[in-house]
N, C-alpha and C positions, 0 to 999 in steps of 0.2 A: 092359900096365903099365895104360893107360885101362882096362880093362874093371874091372880089381880095383880103381882108385881112384872108378871111378863106383860100383859095388858097396856100397863105404868111406861113397861121400857117401849113400846111400839108406838106407843102416843109420844114420847120424848122424842122417838127418831123420827116421826112425821113433823112433829113443832120444828125441829132443828132444820130439816130440809128445806121448810119455810121461811125460819130466822131471817130477818133485816139487815141487821146491827152487829155488829162484832160483839156490844156487851152483849146481847139479849144471847148470842149463839155459844159464849163462855157460860152463860149459865145455866144455858140449858145440859149443853156438853158435863157439865159438873155432874148435872142431877142428874141424865144418865149414865154416868161411870161410876156412879155411887148406886145407883137402881141395880147396873151390871154386876159390881159387886157385891152387894146384898143377894141378888139371888146365888151366885155363884156359893157364897156363906149355906144360902140354905139347902142347896144340893148336895152339896159337899157331905153337909149333918147328914143330911138323909139316906145318902150310899154312906155312910160309915165312917167318910176320909178325912174326917174332921176331928182333934183330939180335943176331949173337955177338957186335959188337963192343961196347965199351965208349960211351956217350954223348959223354965229353971226348975 
């Protein structure tokens, strides 16, 4: 799962470098931020740094 997500992140970075308009750039940036956040959660979970219980 993480490999595919890392590939997607690299593709989004490439798209961002080649984006023409501001709207397209914002859309790609938002999608990239979500993918990076998702990867961070997966890695934290794999490393045991993510609690499964809610904080309350």
